[in-house]
PyMOL CGO cylinders between C-alpha atoms (Angstrom):
from pymol import cmd
from pymol.cgo import CYLINDER

trace = [
    CYLINDER, -26.06, 13.10, 22.34, -25.11, 13.63, 19.40, 0.3, 1, 1, 1, 1, 1, 1,
    CYLINDER, -25.11, 13.63, 19.40, -25.77, 10.71, 16.72, 0.3, 1, 1, 1, 1, 1, 1,
    CYLINDER, -25.77, 10.71, 16.72, -22.60, 9.33, 15.28, 0.3, 1, 1, 1, 1, 1, 1,
    CYLINDER, -22.60, 9.33, 15.28, -21.44, 10.39, 12.19, 0.3, 1, 1, 1, 1, 1, 1,
    CYLINDER, -21.44, 10.39, 12.19, -21.55, 7.89, 9.22, 0.3, 1, 1, 1, 1, 1, 1,
    CYLINDER, -21.55, 7.89, 9.22, -18.35, 7.64, 7.21, 0.3, 1, 1, 1, 1, 1, 1,
    CYLINDER, -18.35, 7.64, 7.21, -19.12, 7.65, 3.46, 0.3, 1, 1, 1, 1, 1, 1,
    CYLINDER, -19.12, 7.65, 3.46, -18.22, 4.60, 1.82, 0.3, 1, 1, 1, 1, 1, 1,
    CYLINDER, -18.22, 4.60, 1.82, -15.73, 5.12, -0.84, 0.3, 1, 1, 1, 1, 1, 1,
    CYLINDER, -15.73, 5.12, -0.84, -16.97, 4.70, -4.58, 0.3, 1, 1, 1, 1, 1, 1,
    CYLINDER, -16.97, 4.70, -4.58, -14.88, 2.80, -6.98, 0.3, 1, 1, 1, 1, 1, 1,
    CYLINDER, -14.88, 2.80, -6.98, -14.47, 1.45, -10.50, 0.3, 1, 1, 1, 1, 1, 1,
    CYLINDER, -14.47, 1.45, -10.50, -12.41, -1.67, -10.89, 0.3, 1, 1, 1, 1, 1, 1,
    CYLINDER, -12.41, -1.67, -10.89, -10.90, -1.75, -14.27, 0.3, 1, 1, 1, 1, 1, 1,
    CYLINDER, -10.90, -1.75, -14.27, -10.97, -5.37, -16.38, 0.3, 1, 1, 1, 1, 1, 1,
    CYLINDER, -10.97, -5.37, -16.38, -7.35, -6.49, -15.54, 0.3, 1, 1, 1, 1, 1, 1,
    CYLINDER, -7.35, -6.49, -15.54, -7.71, -6.16, -11.92, 0.3, 1, 1, 1, 1, 1, 1,
    CYLINDER, -7.71, -6.16, -11.92, -10.90, -8.78, -12.27, 0.3, 1, 1, 1, 1, 1, 1,
    CYLINDER, -10.90, -8.78, -12.27, -8.72, -10.93, -14.13, 0.3, 1, 1, 1, 1, 1, 1,
    CYLINDER, -8.72, -10.93, -14.13, -6.31, -10.83, -11.80, 0.3, 1, 1, 1, 1, 1, 1,
    CYLINDER, -6.31, -10.83, -11.80, -8.31, -11.35, -8.98, 0.3, 1, 1, 1, 1, 1, 1,
    CYLINDER, -8.31, -11.35, -8.98, -10.05, -14.46, -10.34, 0.3, 1, 1, 1, 1, 1, 1,
    CYLINDER, -10.05, -14.46, -10.34, -6.99, -16.00, -11.25, 0.3, 1, 1, 1, 1, 1, 1,
    CYLINDER, -6.99, -16.00, -11.25, -6.07, -15.62, -7.01, 0.3, 1, 1, 1, 1, 1, 1,
    CYLINDER, -6.07, -15.62, -7.01, -8.78, -17.81, -6.66, 0.3, 1, 1, 1, 1, 1, 1,
    CYLINDER, -8.78, -17.81, -6.66, -8.33, -20.22, -9.20, 0.3, 1, 1, 1, 1, 1, 1,
    CYLINDER, -8.33, -20.22, -9.20, -6.68, -22.56, -6.29, 0.3, 1, 1, 1, 1, 1, 1,
    CYLINDER, -6.68, -22.56, -6.29, -7.05, -21.86, -2.33, 0.3, 1, 1, 1, 1, 1, 1,
    CYLINDER, -7.05, -21.86, -2.33, -7.29, -17.93, -1.69, 0.3, 1, 1, 1, 1, 1, 1,
    CYLINDER, -7.29, -17.93, -1.69, -4.25, -17.16, 0.23, 0.3, 1, 1, 1, 1, 1, 1,
    CYLINDER, -4.25, -17.16, 0.23, -4.30, -13.32, 1.17, 0.3, 1, 1, 1, 1, 1, 1,
    CYLINDER, -4.30, -13.32, 1.17, -1.47, -11.34, 0.24, 0.3, 1, 1, 1, 1, 1, 1,
    CYLINDER, -1.47, -11.34, 0.24, -0.67, -13.44, -2.47, 0.3, 1, 1, 1, 1, 1, 1,
    CYLINDER, -0.67, -13.44, -2.47, -2.25, -11.72, -5.22, 0.3, 1, 1, 1, 1, 1, 1,
    CYLINDER, -2.25, -11.72, -5.22, -3.29, -7.80, -4.46, 0.3, 1, 1, 1, 1, 1, 1,
    CYLINDER, -3.29, -7.80, -4.46, -6.26, -8.17, -7.04, 0.3, 1, 1, 1, 1, 1, 1,
    CYLINDER, -6.26, -8.17, -7.04, -7.50, -10.97, -5.52, 0.3, 1, 1, 1, 1, 1, 1,
    CYLINDER, -7.50, -10.97, -5.52, -7.45, -9.26, -2.11, 0.3, 1, 1, 1, 1, 1, 1,
    CYLINDER, -7.45, -9.26, -2.11, -9.62, -6.32, -2.97, 0.3, 1, 1, 1, 1, 1, 1,
    CYLINDER, -9.62, -6.32, -2.97, -12.18, -8.42, -4.64, 0.3, 1, 1, 1, 1, 1, 1,
    CYLINDER, -12.18, -8.42, -4.64, -12.54, -10.82, -1.34, 0.3, 1, 1, 1, 1, 1, 1,
    CYLINDER, -12.54, -10.82, -1.34, -12.42, -7.81, 1.15, 0.3, 1, 1, 1, 1, 1, 1,
    CYLINDER, -12.42, -7.81, 1.15, -15.13, -6.37, -1.17, 0.3, 1, 1, 1, 1, 1, 1,
    CYLINDER, -15.13, -6.37, -1.17, -17.07, -9.34, -1.18, 0.3, 1, 1, 1, 1, 1, 1,
    CYLINDER, -17.07, -9.34, -1.18, -16.92, -10.04, 2.53, 0.3, 1, 1, 1, 1, 1, 1,
    CYLINDER, -16.92, -10.04, 2.53, -16.84, -6.71, 4.01, 0.3, 1, 1, 1, 1, 1, 1,
    CYLINDER, -16.84, -6.71, 4.01, -18.15, -3.92, 1.13, 0.3, 1, 1, 1, 1, 1, 1,
    CYLINDER, -18.15, -3.92, 1.13, -15.35, -1.81, 1.77, 0.3, 1, 1, 1, 1, 1, 1,
    CYLINDER, -15.35, -1.81, 1.77, -16.08, 0.50, -1.32, 0.3, 1, 1, 1, 1, 1, 1,
    CYLINDER, -16.08, 0.50, -1.32, -19.19, 0.94, -3.50, 0.3, 1, 1, 1, 1, 1, 1,
    CYLINDER, -19.19, 0.94, -3.50, -18.59, -0.89, -6.50, 0.3, 1, 1, 1, 1, 1, 1,
    CYLINDER, -18.59, -0.89, -6.50, -19.58, 1.09, -9.37, 0.3, 1, 1, 1, 1, 1, 1,
    CYLINDER, -19.58, 1.09, -9.37, -20.64, -0.18, -12.91, 0.3, 1, 1, 1, 1, 1, 1,
    CYLINDER, -20.64, -0.18, -12.91, -22.29, 0.13, -16.30, 0.3, 1, 1, 1, 1, 1, 1,
    CYLINDER, -22.29, 0.13, -16.30, -23.83, -2.34, -18.41, 0.3, 1, 1, 1, 1, 1, 1,
    CYLINDER, -23.83, -2.34, -18.41, -20.99, -1.90, -20.83, 0.3, 1, 1, 1, 1, 1, 1,
    CYLINDER, -20.99, -1.90, -20.83, -18.27, -2.42, -18.26, 0.3, 1, 1, 1, 1, 1, 1,
    CYLINDER, -18.27, -2.42, -18.26, -20.10, -6.18, -16.85, 0.3, 1, 1, 1, 1, 1, 1,
    CYLINDER, -20.10, -6.18, -16.85, -20.26, -7.10, -20.68, 0.3, 1, 1, 1, 1, 1, 1,
    CYLINDER, -20.26, -7.10, -20.68, -16.29, -6.16, -21.10, 0.3, 1, 1, 1, 1, 1, 1,
    CYLINDER, -16.29, -6.16, -21.10, -16.05, -8.45, -17.55, 0.3, 1, 1, 1, 1, 1, 1,
    CYLINDER, -16.05, -8.45, -17.55, -17.87, -11.13, -18.78, 0.3, 1, 1, 1, 1, 1, 1,
    CYLINDER, -17.87, -11.13, -18.78, -16.29, -11.43, -22.72, 0.3, 1, 1, 1, 1, 1, 1,
    CYLINDER, -16.29, -11.43, -22.72, -12.77, -11.37, -21.18, 0.3, 1, 1, 1, 1, 1, 1,
    CYLINDER, -12.77, -11.37, -21.18, -13.61, -14.22, -18.60, 0.3, 1, 1, 1, 1, 1, 1,
    CYLINDER, -13.61, -14.22, -18.60, -15.29, -16.21, -21.31, 0.3, 1, 1, 1, 1, 1, 1,
    CYLINDER, -15.29, -16.21, -21.31, -12.27, -15.53, -23.56, 0.3, 1, 1, 1, 1, 1, 1,
    CYLINDER, -12.27, -15.53, -23.56, -10.08, -16.78, -20.26, 0.3, 1, 1, 1, 1, 1, 1,
    CYLINDER, -10.08, -16.78, -20.26, -11.95, -19.95, -20.17, 0.3, 1, 1, 1, 1, 1, 1,
    CYLINDER, -11.95, -19.95, -20.17, -13.26, -19.22, -16.97, 0.3, 1, 1, 1, 1, 1, 1,
    CYLINDER, -13.26, -19.22, -16.97, -16.29, -21.36, -15.77, 0.3, 1, 1, 1, 1, 1, 1,
    CYLINDER, -16.29, -21.36, -15.77, -19.22, -19.77, -17.08, 0.3, 1, 1, 1, 1, 1, 1,
    CYLINDER, -19.22, -19.77, -17.08, -20.92, -20.37, -13.48, 0.3, 1, 1, 1, 1, 1, 1,
    CYLINDER, -20.92, -20.37, -13.48, -18.03, -18.34, -11.58, 0.3, 1, 1, 1, 1, 1, 1,
    CYLINDER, -18.03, -18.34, -11.58, -18.55, -15.53, -14.16, 0.3, 1, 1, 1, 1, 1, 1,
    CYLINDER, -18.55, -15.53, -14.16, -22.36, -15.69, -13.33, 0.3, 1, 1, 1, 1, 1, 1,
    CYLINDER, -22.36, -15.69, -13.33, -21.89, -15.79, -9.76, 0.3, 1, 1, 1, 1, 1, 1,
    CYLINDER, -21.89, -15.79, -9.76, -19.55, -12.65, -9.97, 0.3, 1, 1, 1, 1, 1, 1,
    CYLINDER, -19.55, -12.65, -9.97, -21.76, -10.62, -12.15, 0.3, 1, 1, 1, 1, 1, 1,
    CYLINDER, -21.76, -10.62, -12.15, -24.80, -11.24, -9.79, 0.3, 1, 1, 1, 1, 1, 1,
    CYLINDER, -24.80, -11.24, -9.79, -22.54, -9.92, -6.85, 0.3, 1, 1, 1, 1, 1, 1,
    CYLINDER, -22.54, -9.92, -6.85, -21.53, -7.15, -8.62, 0.3, 1, 1, 1, 1, 1, 1,
    CYLINDER, -21.53, -7.15, -8.62, -25.35, -6.42, -9.86, 0.3, 1, 1, 1, 1, 1, 1,
    CYLINDER, -25.35, -6.42, -9.86, -26.66, -7.21, -6.34, 0.3, 1, 1, 1, 1, 1, 1,
    CYLINDER, -26.66, -7.21, -6.34, -23.72, -5.23, -3.77, 0.3, 1, 1, 1, 1, 1, 1,
    CYLINDER, -23.72, -5.23, -3.77, -22.94, -2.70, -6.59, 0.3, 1, 1, 1, 1, 1, 1,
    CYLINDER, -22.94, -2.70, -6.59, -24.10, 0.75, -7.88, 0.3, 1, 1, 1, 1, 1, 1,
    CYLINDER, -24.10, 0.75, -7.88, -25.35, 1.02, -11.45, 0.3, 1, 1, 1, 1, 1, 1,
    CYLINDER, -25.35, 1.02, -11.45, -24.53, 4.25, -13.02, 0.3, 1, 1, 1, 1, 1, 1,
    CYLINDER, -24.53, 4.25, -13.02, -26.28, 5.31, -16.07, 0.3, 1, 1, 1, 1, 1, 1,
    CYLINDER, -26.28, 5.31, -16.07, -23.88, 7.08, -18.80, 0.3, 1, 1, 1, 1, 1, 1,
    CYLINDER, -23.88, 7.08, -18.80, -25.19, 8.11, -21.97, 0.3, 1, 1, 1, 1, 1, 1,
    CYLINDER, -25.19, 8.11, -21.97, -22.62, 8.92, -23.99, 0.3, 1, 1, 1, 1, 1, 1,
    CYLINDER, -22.62, 8.92, -23.99, -18.65, 8.05, -23.74, 0.3, 1, 1, 1, 1, 1, 1,
    CYLINDER, -18.65, 8.05, -23.74, -16.12, 11.02, -24.87, 0.3, 1, 1, 1, 1, 1, 1,
    CYLINDER, -16.12, 11.02, -24.87, -12.82, 9.73, -26.09, 0.3, 1, 1, 1, 1, 1, 1,
    CYLINDER, -12.82, 9.73, -26.09, -10.36, 10.80, -23.69, 0.3, 1, 1, 1, 1, 1, 1,
    CYLINDER, -10.36, 10.80, -23.69, -8.00, 8.05, -22.86, 0.3, 1, 1, 1, 1, 1, 1,
    CYLINDER, -8.00, 8.05, -22.86, -4.80, 6.81, -24.99, 0.3, 1, 1, 1, 1, 1, 1,
    CYLINDER, -4.80, 6.81, -24.99, -7.05, 3.36, -25.22, 0.3, 1, 1, 1, 1, 1, 1,
    CYLINDER, -7.05, 3.36, -25.22, -10.71, 4.26, -26.03, 0.3, 1, 1, 1, 1, 1, 1,
    CYLINDER, -10.71, 4.26, -26.03, -11.69, 0.52, -24.51, 0.3, 1, 1, 1, 1, 1, 1,
    CYLINDER, -11.69, 0.52, -24.51, -11.15, 2.47, -20.92, 0.3, 1, 1, 1, 1, 1, 1,
    CYLINDER, -11.15, 2.47, -20.92, -13.64, 5.11, -21.88, 0.3, 1, 1, 1, 1, 1, 1,
    CYLINDER, -13.64, 5.11, -21.88, -16.49, 3.36, -20.56, 0.3, 1, 1, 1, 1, 1, 1,
    CYLINDER, -16.49, 3.36, -20.56, -14.42, 2.96, -17.07, 0.3, 1, 1, 1, 1, 1, 1,
    CYLINDER, -14.42, 2.96, -17.07, -13.80, 6.88, -16.98, 0.3, 1, 1, 1, 1, 1, 1,
    CYLINDER, -13.80, 6.88, -16.98, -17.32, 7.85, -17.87, 0.3, 1, 1, 1, 1, 1, 1,
    CYLINDER, -17.32, 7.85, -17.87, -18.82, 5.30, -15.12, 0.3, 1, 1, 1, 1, 1, 1,
    CYLINDER, -18.82, 5.30, -15.12, -16.18, 6.98, -12.93, 0.3, 1, 1, 1, 1, 1, 1,
    CYLINDER, -16.18, 6.98, -12.93, -16.96, 10.73, -13.78, 0.3, 1, 1, 1, 1, 1, 1,
    CYLINDER, -16.96, 10.73, -13.78, -21.03, 9.99, -14.00, 0.3, 1, 1, 1, 1, 1, 1,
    CYLINDER, -21.03, 9.99, -14.00, -20.79, 7.91, -10.67, 0.3, 1, 1, 1, 1, 1, 1,
    CYLINDER, -20.79, 7.91, -10.67, -18.94, 10.39, -8.59, 0.3, 1, 1, 1, 1, 1, 1,
    CYLINDER, -18.94, 10.39, -8.59, -15.99, 7.68, -8.19, 0.3, 1, 1, 1, 1, 1, 1,
    CYLINDER, -15.99, 7.68, -8.19, -13.17, 8.51, -5.59, 0.3, 1, 1, 1, 1, 1, 1,
    CYLINDER, -13.17, 8.51, -5.59, -10.79, 5.56, -7.14, 0.3, 1, 1, 1, 1, 1, 1,
    CYLINDER, -10.79, 5.56, -7.14, -10.30, 3.80, -9.97, 0.3, 1, 1, 1, 1, 1, 1,
    CYLINDER, -10.30, 3.80, -9.97, -8.70, 0.62, -9.63, 0.3, 1, 1, 1, 1, 1, 1,
    CYLINDER, -8.70, 0.62, -9.63, -6.28, -0.70, -12.39, 0.3, 1, 1, 1, 1, 1, 1,
    CYLINDER, -6.28, -0.70, -12.39, -2.84, -2.43, -13.07, 0.3, 1, 1, 1, 1, 1, 1,
    CYLINDER, -2.84, -2.43, -13.07, -2.58, -0.09, -15.59, 0.3, 1, 1, 1, 1, 1, 1,
    CYLINDER, -2.58, -0.09, -15.59, -2.49, 3.23, -14.63, 0.3, 1, 1, 1, 1, 1, 1,
    CYLINDER, -2.49, 3.23, -14.63, -0.83, 4.81, -17.27, 0.3, 1, 1, 1, 1, 1, 1,
    CYLINDER, -0.83, 4.81, -17.27, -3.89, 3.73, -19.49, 0.3, 1, 1, 1, 1, 1, 1,
    CYLINDER, -3.89, 3.73, -19.49, -5.95, 6.52, -17.11, 0.3, 1, 1, 1, 1, 1, 1,
    CYLINDER, -5.95, 6.52, -17.11, -3.97, 9.81, -17.07, 0.3, 1, 1, 1, 1, 1, 1,
    CYLINDER, -3.97, 9.81, -17.07, -4.81, 11.13, -13.63, 0.3, 1, 1, 1, 1, 1, 1,
    CYLINDER, -4.81, 11.13, -13.63, -4.64, 15.15, -14.95, 0.3, 1, 1, 1, 1, 1, 1,
    CYLINDER, -4.64, 15.15, -14.95, -7.86, 14.00, -16.85, 0.3, 1, 1, 1, 1, 1, 1,
    CYLINDER, -7.86, 14.00, -16.85, -9.88, 12.43, -13.97, 0.3, 1, 1, 1, 1, 1, 1,
    CYLINDER, -9.88, 12.43, -13.97, -11.50, 13.56, -10.80, 0.3, 1, 1, 1, 1, 1, 1,
    CYLINDER, -11.50, 13.56, -10.80, -11.04, 9.97, -9.04, 0.3, 1, 1, 1, 1, 1, 1,
    CYLINDER, -11.04, 9.97, -9.04, -7.74, 8.96, -7.85, 0.3, 1, 1, 1, 1, 1, 1,
    CYLINDER, -7.74, 8.96, -7.85, -5.80, 6.10, -10.00, 0.3, 1, 1, 1, 1, 1, 1,
    CYLINDER, -5.80, 6.10, -10.00, -4.65, 3.18, -8.00, 0.3, 1, 1, 1, 1, 1, 1,
    CYLINDER, -4.65, 3.18, -8.00, -3.15, -0.19, -7.88, 0.3, 1, 1, 1, 1, 1, 1,
    CYLINDER, -3.15, -0.19, -7.88, -4.73, -2.79, -5.97, 0.3, 1, 1, 1, 1, 1, 1,
    CYLINDER, -4.73, -2.79, -5.97, -2.62, -3.15, -2.75, 0.3, 1, 1, 1, 1, 1, 1,
    CYLINDER, -2.62, -3.15, -2.75, -1.68, -6.33, -0.59, 0.3, 1, 1, 1, 1, 1, 1,
    CYLINDER, -1.68, -6.33, -0.59, -3.87, -7.65, 1.85, 0.3, 1, 1, 1, 1, 1, 1,
    CYLINDER, -3.87, -7.65, 1.85, -4.16, -5.50, 5.06, 0.3, 1, 1, 1, 1, 1, 1,
    CYLINDER, -4.16, -5.50, 5.06, -4.44, -7.14, 8.41, 0.3, 1, 1, 1, 1, 1, 1,
    CYLINDER, -4.44, -7.14, 8.41, -8.42, -7.86, 8.72, 0.3, 1, 1, 1, 1, 1, 1,
    CYLINDER, -8.42, -7.86, 8.72, -10.19, -5.93, 11.17, 0.3, 1, 1, 1, 1, 1, 1,
    CYLINDER, -10.19, -5.93, 11.17, -11.98, -7.26, 14.16, 0.3, 1, 1, 1, 1, 1, 1,
    CYLINDER, -11.98, -7.26, 14.16, -15.38, -7.73, 14.20, 0.3, 1, 1, 1, 1, 1, 1,
]
cmd.load_cgo(trace, "trace")
């Protein structure tokens, strides 16, 4: 018998706008299919269907933006801790300015250095596909959950 081949988990970088939209989807009760960004975050937290790549700069941006939007500090802390626990830190030494918005360069640098398969964003025009190896994707509505 041959051993089962393991499918490599996809590696992804998540733009701050997806995080903001996703967290807003949890403001009340989470309803699958209502907010695609919340679906992405929920399924990642529940099933870890991709490896969330991050740098310290990216986590700092998540925290700063969420604080500015008055997200409860406990929720921000739990969210960041979950990413640290389940995600993969990427060491980036320098961030070249290659994007229309330099604030997005840390996400591209993380993507390139971390060998990401995908970058999730709600602003694909901010991430020119021609300059990136990772596929630039918007979160999609929830798909039916796999049976366990």
